[in-house]
N, C-alpha and C positions, 0 to 999 in steps of 0.2 A: 553585436556585443557578445563577447565570449566570457562566460562565467567559469571560474575554476576555484578549487579549494576543497575543503573537507568539512562536513557537518555531521552531527550526531543522528539526525532523524530526517525522514523524507519530507516532513512538513517544512523543515528549515530550507531544504533544497527548493521546494516549491515557492516558499515565501521570498527567497532571494530572486528567483526568476520573475515572480509577479511584481516585485518592487521595481526592477529595472525596466520591465516591459512597458510600464506606464510613462517612462521618462520621454520628454520631447526629443524627437530625432532618432529614437531607437526603432529600427525597422525589423531587425531579426535578433533573436536571443538564442545562443547556443549554450546550453546548460551542461557544462562538463564537471559540475560539482559532484563529488563522490560522498558516499555515506561510509563513515569509518566503522570498522568492525568493533563491536562491543561484546563483552561477555554476555552470552545468551542465557536467559533464565532457563532452568531445567524444565519448567512447566509451561513454556511458551505455547506449545500445541494446545494444552488445556485452556490457557487464557484466551486464545483466539477462538476456540470452539465455544466457550462460554459467552464471549462477546457476540458471536454470531447468533447464538440461541436467544440472547437478550434483545436483539434487534427486532422490532415489530414488523419490519419489512421483509424479514428473512425467515425461511424455514431451515434452521440450523442443521436439522437432521438430513437434509438433502445435499449438504455440502461436506465434502471430505477435505481434511487439512493434512498436509504433509510438510514437515519442517526438516531442512538439512542445511547446516552451516550458514544460517542467516537467510536462506531462501525459503519462502513459503509458497507451496503450490496448492491452489484451490481447484477441486474437481467436483463435478456434480451438476445439478440443475437449479436454476432460479426462474421466477415467473415474469421478470421484467429487467430491462436494462438498468433501471434505478436500483433494483435489488442487487444486481451485479456490482454496480458502483459502490453501494453501501458495504458489501462484503469486502471489497478491496480496501475501502477506507478503514474498516475495522482491523484488517490485517496490518496496514501501515501504522496504526496506532500502537501496536504491540512493541515492546522494547526489544532491540536486537535485530529487527527485520531490516535487511539491506536490499532485498529483491522480492518481488511478488510475481509469480507466474499464475495468471488467471486463465484457467482452462474450463471455466464455468460455461454452461450452455444455457441460453434463454429459451425456455419452453413455454409457449402460451397456452 
């Protein structure tokens, strides 16, 4: 099954894929849904940094955030794969994000 169209947020793209993946007879899902560009809040970098600092699983000070035209790049270190996933989820929750580049390293 091939999905196409445009949504406002990453969670909507994921929800569409998850909804059809469970249908009887669906063997493969190709998710070509795109995230439409929205006006980006001027304080998006600060919002993401604060969300990372609030997370109990993350050391927000060890993660650097860069934002350019809807693309957020994360750099730095985390202490587990779960923390890396949490950081990425926090970024996707911010308004105006259309792509996440996860350059975080897991250091045990």
